[in-house]
N, C-alpha and C positions, 0 to 999 in steps of 0.2 A: 222507871219513870221516863215518861216521854213529853215533850213540848211540841205541840203541833201549831206552828206558828201561823198556819193558814187559818186557824180559828180565832185569831187575835183580830180586833176591830177597833175602829177609832170613833167615838161619840162626843158629843159636846154638852151632854147633860147628864147628870148622875142617875137620874132617874131612868136612863135608858140602859143602865149597866148592872149587871149583876155581881161583878168582880172588877176590881182595879188594881193595876200594876202601877207602883209609883215609887218615888224615892224619898226615904223619910230619914235623915240621919246620914253619918259620915259614910257608913258602911252597909247600909240597910237598904234592901229592895223589898218592897211589900206587895203582895197580891192578895187582896182583900175584897170581902163585900164591900159595897159602897157604904153600908150602914156602920163599917168598922174603920173607915179609912183614917179616922183621926184617934183611933185607940192606940194605947200605949204599946210600943214595941218593945220585946224582950228577946235577946239571942245573942249570939256571939257575932263578932264583927264579921262581914262578909256573907253571913247567913241570911237567905231569902225566905222570907216567914210567907206562910199561906194562911189565910183566914177564912172561915166559913161563917155561917150564920151564928155559930157559938163561939167565934172568936178564932185565936189562933189555931192552926191544925196540930195535931199532935206529932205529925211525921212532917219534918222541914228538911227535905234532901236536895235543895238548890242551894249553890254556894257559888260566890263571885269574889275573885280574888282581884281587888281594886289595883292593888300596886302592880301586879303583873299582867292585869287585864286578861285572867283567866276565869272561866265558867266551869265549875263543877256541879255535875247531876249525879247525886248518891255519893258524893265525895266532897269534903271540905279541902282537900289539898289537890286541887287540879294540877296537873302536870303539863297541860297543853292549853291551847285557846279555849278549847270545848273538850272537857273529860267527863265521859258518861261512864259510871261505875253501878254494878249491880250485884247483889248476891247470887242472882240466877244469871241467864244469858242477858247480857248488856246489849240494847238495840237502840238504834237511831233510825226514824223513818222520814223520808223526804218524798212529799206526794204532791203531784199536780193534779188539781180537781179534773175529773173525767180524764186523768192520764196515767202517768208511770208512777207506781210507787217505789222509791229506792229503799233498801233496807240495809242498814250496817249493823252487824251483830258480832259480840264477843261472847263465844261459848267457852266452855271449860278447856277444850284443847284445840279449839279451832276459831280462826277469825272468818267471818263472812261478809263479803259485799255482794249485793245482788239487788234483784227486783222481786217484790211480792206480788207484782201485776204480770200479766201476760205479755211483757215487753222485754225487748233485749237490752244489754247491759253494754256500755261502751265505755272505755277508758281514752280520754283526749289530752293532747299536749298542742298548746300553740293554736286552739280551736279546731285542730284536726284530730279525727278518730283514729287512735293507733291500733287499739284491742277491741274486739266486739265479741260479746258472748251472746248467742241467739237463745231464745225459749227452748229450742230443740236441743240446745246443749253443744251447739257447735261454737268454736272460738276462731276468729278471724285476726290475723294480725296483717295490717297493711289492707285489708279488704273489709266492706261492710257487709257482704253478703257470703258468708262462709257455707260451703255446702258440705263440709266434712267436720268431723270433731275438732281438727285442727287444720285451718287453711292459711297459709302464710303467702302474701303477696310481697316477696322481697327476700333478700338473703338472710339465711339463719348462720350465726358465727357461734360456734363452740370452741372453747380455748383448747390448747393441746392437753391430751391425756383426759380432757373431761369427755364423758361417754354419753351417747344416746343409747338408753336401755329399753328394751321391749321383753314383756314376757314376765310372769309372777316371779321368776328366779333371775330376772335379768339374763334370760336366756339369749337374747340378741343384743349384741353390743356395737356400736359404731362410733369410732373415735379416731383421733389423729395424735400420735405420741410425740410430736414435734419433728419427726423424720418420715415416718411412713403413715399411711392412711389403712385403717382395719375394719372390716365387717366381719364379727364373730358370732357363730352360732354354737349354743351348748346343749341344746335340746331338740330333738325331732330333726327333720329335714330343713335345709335353708332353701325356701322357694323364690325365685325371681318371677313376677308373674305380670304380664301385660294383656289385661282384657279388652283394650281397646281392638275394635273390629279391623283386621288386616294391620294392625300396628306392630311395631318389632320391638325387641329388647336389644339396645346396643351397648358395646362395650367399647369405650373410647379411652385412649391414652396419649401421652405426649408422642409427637411424631419426630422427635430430634432435631427439629428445626425451630423450636420455639412456640411451636402451635400443638395442636391436639389432631389425631385421625382416629377413625372407627377401625379397630382391630378385627372384629366379628360381631355379627348380629344374629339374634333369632327372628327370622323372617316370618312375620305373622300371617302375610298374604301368600307367601309361597310355602309355608310350613316346612320349614328349612332352615338349618343353620348356615349362616354366609361368613366366610372367613374373608376379610378385605387385605389382611397382612399375615405374614407367616405364622404358623402355629409350631411351636417347639415341644418335643418329647425329648426327655433326657435319656442317655444311653441306657438300654433295657428296659425303659417304660413303654409299654405297649398299648397301641391303639387296637381295641378288641371289637369284634363285631358278631352278632349272633347270640342268641340265648344261651348257648354253651360255649361261647368265646370261639365260635368256629372259624373266624378269619382274625389273624393277628399281624399287626404291622408294627415293626420296631426296628431299632439300630442297637446292637449289642457292644457298641464301642469300636468296632472294627468294621462291621459290614451291616447294610441293611437289609431286612428280611420280610418278605411276605409269605405268611404260611396258612394254609387252608387245611382244616381237619374234618370237613364233612361236606359230601357232594363235590360236585365239580367247581372249578374256580372259572367264572367268567368276567370278561373284561369287555363291557357293552358301552358303545356310544351311540344313543339314540337319536342325536342331531342329525337331522336330514343332510346328506352329502358332506359329513364332516368325517373326521379321522380319529383314529388312536394312535398317538405319537410315543414312541419309546425314544428317550434321550437319556444321555451319560456324559461323563465327562470328556472334553474335547482334547485333553492331553496339554491344554495351554491356560489352564484355570478357568474355563469356561464350560460351557455344556453345547452338546451337539445332537442333532436328531440322528439315531442310528437306524431305525425303520418305523415304517408309518402304515398303519392299516387304513387305507385310503377309501372312504365311505362312498366319496362321490365316483371313483373309477372302479370301485369293486376290486381292488387289488392291493397286494401288499408291498408297499415301497420302502426298499432297503437302501438308508442313506448314511450309514455308518462310514466315518471318514476312513476306517481300515478295514471295512467289509465285515463279513460274517465269518466266523472261524469254525470249520468242521475239522476235526482231528484227522491224521492222516488215513487215507483209506476209506474214511467216511464219506459216503456218495449222496449227493443230492440226485434223486431219481425223478424224473418227470415223464408223463406219459403213462397209459394204461398197460402197455406191453410188459411182458414178464420181465422184471428187472429194471424196468423203465426204459423208455425209448431214448430218452436224453440223459446222460449222466456227466454229472461234475463232481470232480474229486481231485484230491492230492495224494500221490503213491509215497511220499515222504522225500521224494526228490524234484519230481515236477509235477505240474498242475495239467489236468487234462479234461478237455471237453469231448465226450464221446456222443456221437449220434448213430444210431442203429437203424433207424427207420426213415425213409424220405431225404429230403433235402434239409440242410442245417441253415435256418434263416436267423439272422441278427437283425431285428426289426424294432423301431421306435415308431409308435403310432401316435405319440403326443404331438399336438400340433405344434409346429415351429420349434421342436426340441431335437436333440443332438444323440448321436451315439458316440461314446467317448472312449477311448482306449488309454489305459494307464498302465504304467510299470515303473520298475525301480529307477530312482533318479542318481543312483551312484553314490548317494550321500546318506542313505538309511531311510530315505522316504519315496514316494511315488509321484510322478507328475503325469499329465495327459501327453501322449505321443501323437495321437491321432483322433480327430473329431469329425464325425459324420453330422455336418451341421444342416439340420433339418429346417432351419428358418431361412437360411441363404441357400439352401441348395447345393453346398459345396463340401467337399472333404478337406477338412483343415488339419494340417500336420503342426503340432506344436513342438516336435522333436524332428531331429535329421531322420531322413529315410536313407537306408544303405541299400544300392543296387550293386551286386558282385560286378566285376570287370565284365564288360560287354553285355550285361544284362541290362535291356533297353526298358525305359518307361515310355509307353506308347500313348499318344492321344489321339482322339478322332476315330471315327468309324473305320478309316482305312489306315490307321496309325500314321496320321498325317505329319504329327509332330513326334519328334523321338528326341530323348534325352539319355546319354548314356556315357561311360567312361571305358575306352578300350584296353586299360591297363596302362597307357601312357599319357593319353590325353582325355579331356573332357568335351562332349559335343551337344550343342542344342541344333537339331536339324530340323527343318520344315521342308519335308520331301514329299507332301501330299498336296493338298488344295489350299489356295489362297496365301494372303501375306502372312509374315510372322509378325505379330503385333506385341510390344510390352506396354502395357496399360496401367496407371494408377489411378483409381476412382475416387479416392479419399479425398474430401474437401481440404485443400491447402497442405497436402502432403506430397512427398518427394518420391522419385525413383532414385535410389543410391546404389552406386556400383563401386563396390570395394575390392581391393586386390592386396597382395603382399607388398609390405613396406619396406623389405628389404633388410629387416632387422629382426625377423621371427615374429611379426605381427601382421596386422591387415591396416589398412588406412582408406579413407574414402578418396577415390579417383575422379569420379563424376557424379553429380547429382542433378537429376532434373527436379527444380525447386517449383513445386506446385502452388506455393503461397506467393511467390514473386515473380511467377510466370519466366522463369529464365533457366539457363543450364549454367550450373556451377561447377567448374572444373577446380580440383584441390590438388592436381598434380600436373606436370608437364603433358601435353598432348603432342605426341610424335607422330608427324605424317612424312612418310618416306619419301623419297626424291621423286619428283613428278607428281605427287599425289596432292590434289589441290583441295583447300578448304574454300567452299563456294557458298556465296550469299546472295540473297534476293531470288524471287520468283523466276527470273529468267537468267539465273547463273550470272548476275550483274558483276559481283565482285569476286575475285580469285586471290588467294594468298597460297603460295607455293614456292618450293624450292626445287630447281631442276637438276641437283647434283652439283652445280657450280655455284649459282647464284640464287638469291631469294628474291621473290616478286609479290608485288601488291598491284593486282590489275583491276582496273574499274571499268566496266562496258557500258553503265548507264547512269546519267546525271553526274553530278559533282561527287568529289571524293573529299569528305570531310574529316578532319581530326579536331574532335572538340572535347574540352575538359570542363566540366560543369562544377568542379569542386572550387569552393571561394578561395580566392588568393593562391591558388595552385598553378602549376607549369604544365607545358607540354616540352618534354626533353627529348632530343635526338642524341644517342650515344652511338658510337663506333669505335673500330679497334684503334689504339693508340699507338701502334708501332712496336710495342714492347711485351706484347702477349696478354695485354689487358685491354680495356675500353676507357673512353673517356667522353664527355660531354662535348659535342660539337656545336649544338644549337639549342636555345631554350626559348620558349614563348613564355614570358614571366607574366603569369596572371596577378602577381602581387603588385608589381611595378608597372603593369600593362606596357610592356615594351618586349621586343625580341633581342636576345642576348646570343650574338655569336662568339662562341669559344674557340674556335679553330679557324684556319684560313678558310675563305670563301672563294672558289675560283670558278671564273666565267672563261669557257673556252673562247678560243678565237672567233671573232664577229658575233658571239653572243653578248648582248647587251644588258646591263643592270639599268633598268629604267625607272624613274621615279616621276611622281605627279599622275593626276587623273589620266591624262593624255600621253604619259611617257615623255613629260616635258624635258626631263633631264636625262641623257644617256651616257653610260660609261662603259666603255668596252675596248678591247684590243682586236685589231683586224687582222692579226698575223705577224704584222710588221710593226704597227704604230699603236699606241693607246690613245684612246679619244675620250674627252669630256665634252658634252654637247648639250647646251640648253637652247631650248626652242621656244620658251615661253617666260617672259618676264627677264629680271636680272639674274646673274650668276653671282651669288654671294659666295666668298670664302670667309669663313669668320671663326676666329680662336676666341672664346670667352673667358678662357682661362687668365687669371690676373698676372700681370708682368710676362706671359709666355708669348712665343714668337710664331710664326708662319715661316717655315723654312721650305725653299724649293732647291731641290737636290737632284742630282743627276750623275751620269758616269763621270769618273775622274780621268779616264784615258788609262787607268793602270789597274784594271779589274775592279775597283772600288767604286765608292761614289763620294761627292763631295757637295757642300751647300754652295750654290750658285748665287743666291742671294736669300734674304728673309726680310719678314716686316718684323721689326724688333719691338714688341710690346713693351719690354722692360723700360726702353728709353723714353717712351711717350710720358711727356710730365704734367698732362692735364690742362696744358694752356693751348692745346690745338697743334703744338708740335709733334709731328710724326715722323719717323724713321724708317727708311727701307734700306738695308744693309747689304752692300756687295763686299764679301770678304775679300782679303788681300789676293791679288792676281785673278780676281773674278772679273772678267772684261764684259762691259756693256757694248755690244758691238752694233752697227748698223751697216745695211748694205748686204748684197749677195755674197761678196768677198771679204766681209768683215772689214769693209773699207774704212769706216770710223769706228774707233775703239775708245772706250772711256775706262779706265781702271786705276788702281793702285797696285804697286807691285811689291808693297810690304815697306818701302822707303819713300817713294815719290809717287805723284799722281800725273796721269797721263791722259791727254785727249789726243789722240793719233788719227790721222787721216793718212791710210796707207794703201788705199786701193785707187779706184778710178775717180777722175775729176777733182775738183777743188773742195776746200772746206770753207763753208759759209756759215758765219754766226750773224744771225739777224735778231734786230730788235725792234719792235714798232715804236718805243721810246728811246729814252738814253740807254748806252750800255756801258755797263761799269765792270771793271776788274779790280778786286780788292783783295787785300790780305785777310787772313783769318781773323785779324784784330780790326778790320774794317778801314784799314789804311788804304787810300786810292793808289791804284797803280796805272790804270787806263781808264779814261773817261771820253766815250764817244757820244757826242750830243747829236740828236737827231737834226739835221739840217744847219749844223753848227760845227764848232771845233773839235778836234781830237786831241785829248791832254795825255801828256805821257809824264808819269811821276817817278821819282827815285826816293825811296825810303820816305815816302808820304809828301814830297816836295815836288810840285810840278816843275819839269824840266823843258818840255815842247809843247808847243801849243800850235796847231794848224790854224791857218787864217784863209781868209778868201783869195790871198795873194802868194801863200806860202805857208812857213812856218815860223813860229816865235819861240826861240830857245832862251831858257833863263839859266844864268849860273855858268855860262860858257866863258873861258877866259880869252882875251883879246891879246892877241900878238900881231906884230906887223908881217911876219913872214913865218915860213916852215922853220927856219934856223932859230929864230926868236923862240918859237913854240918847244923846240926841244931843248934849247937851254933854259927854258922855264920849267923843264921837268916833264914835259910830255913824252909819250911814246908814240911809237907808230901805231896809227889807227886811232889816236886820240882826236877830238874835234876842238877847234879853237876857231875864235872870230876875229875877223880884220875888218873892222867897220861893221857893215851889214852882210858881210859875205861869211860863211861858214866853211871852214877848210879842215881838211884832214893831214894829219901828221903823217909824213911818208919818209 
């Protein structure tokens, strides 16, 4: 039974209807001709009754479960919202007028969902088509236009050990077992075919770095199989070629073997100007080219590190002559190159290439000994060449340069044309002269430094007596030793000694008189001063001059020493705290003594300064030391011992006092002269004579003696002074 809802209509008058669907009762739906609309209903609850012109139809197969809101067609126990059941195929059609007819069908052993019109069938989720079945029987997943029976636009995921099976007997199986992926074929051949014109079949796998790489591919455009990574055949597994396995390549566990069983074996390289290269182990864990069939030069190039081995007395024969005009072989003891016709040429015609001679290196290997360098047009020796004694190496068309050893000495002689030039042309490189170091080795003695443009001496340079080191274009500076003395002579310009090292010095050393040397003079670049460490001696009449114009001169004229200042003041200054300036001279006994000194320790800061003359140091005046002032250690003296009188002059008053300030003599300018005794004035001169104070008065000489005076004492009688006699 089918219900076609598209044929239901809504009318407003019963005269326009032939049947009516209505509700009549608790569980009743009736579909009835209008003339039976009000007929009594009979049936079970939920049953839908159909009426025709004769009343209720005999077959009532529509049931509605009101409690569960489920509709049954052909069943009164619907298990879903719509449950259609039939004794034959159960079907539901959904049709759009002039459009698609969708058919849902339950068969005895098959459920069918499809269209009964010529339209595709689609399954949708969230308004999007997920699966489409076309009228041609193609199924598309993720695409609405499948071109094949199954076309998937997106990934297909099959769980571990779930298989994709093809063939009636599941002959082809594709699956992943949780660890590995498999393609298994159980019947016939397994064919992988790419029908795309010029397309390839690629075999791609993990590249060992987290990505993938193509290992090999069947190249449909080149009709060949291309391997992009190594192909490995296990031991004794053969790669066979030819209908009868005529060519076989394999490794039998120890050695690799190429075997040919039919015809000749050809190794062809059809690439224009390209080579066939034979490579093998290089003895160091890598590979090396042993020989090359050079297609561009049309020759065989042997480049094996250890050469090609021919067993003893096996000859390489070259040339069309009988037995070969050129023979190369080893006779078990020696290696021999024999030429039997014409000259023997060793020639390398390769542009800018070399001829290299190699032999044993004394350590089990070989090294180049000599190279005929075609690029630089020179013969290069990588090892020493030995010329026996007196065998000369000659250079030049006339043997102009000769190098040899005569059994005792070695010689480099330029006996022909031109100069002998030693030249280094490598940029920033040197010419180095090495010689014996006196300890069984060698060391650098001299280097012509090409990078710094200077000559570097690493050992002492000995110029024999009278041989000069000469500098300057005109032999301007000479340095030499004449067997007795050493000289530095300059003939042009100034002679400068300059030290550019920051805070460093120029030091002058000489013999110290004890078999060594010591510093005599230092130009101190750190303190910016000249330090004299030994006596500085100026010969007689040679002056030490100071000042821009030689203003101060110090010299000895052969007899006398002079300090002469010609500009400004002459200052003698001692800035040392509490120290003195001493003036010393001969003491008359072969030594010297201080004559006087400026005593800096006694200066008290108040302006009192002291010039000290030691005991017995005489301050003398006059050509004959006529006036002397001195202290003899006990007493002080002012002696006038020469010619003339002793004058003491004062423009104002003249005072003689004790060290304590007590007056002894006061001579007033234009006035009296006072004489004192123990601070008391005793005699005063007046305009008419003298005035005596404290003189005892006696009548006469006898009275004075009686009074206790003695001869020479003075006494007064009235205004008269008298002397006891």
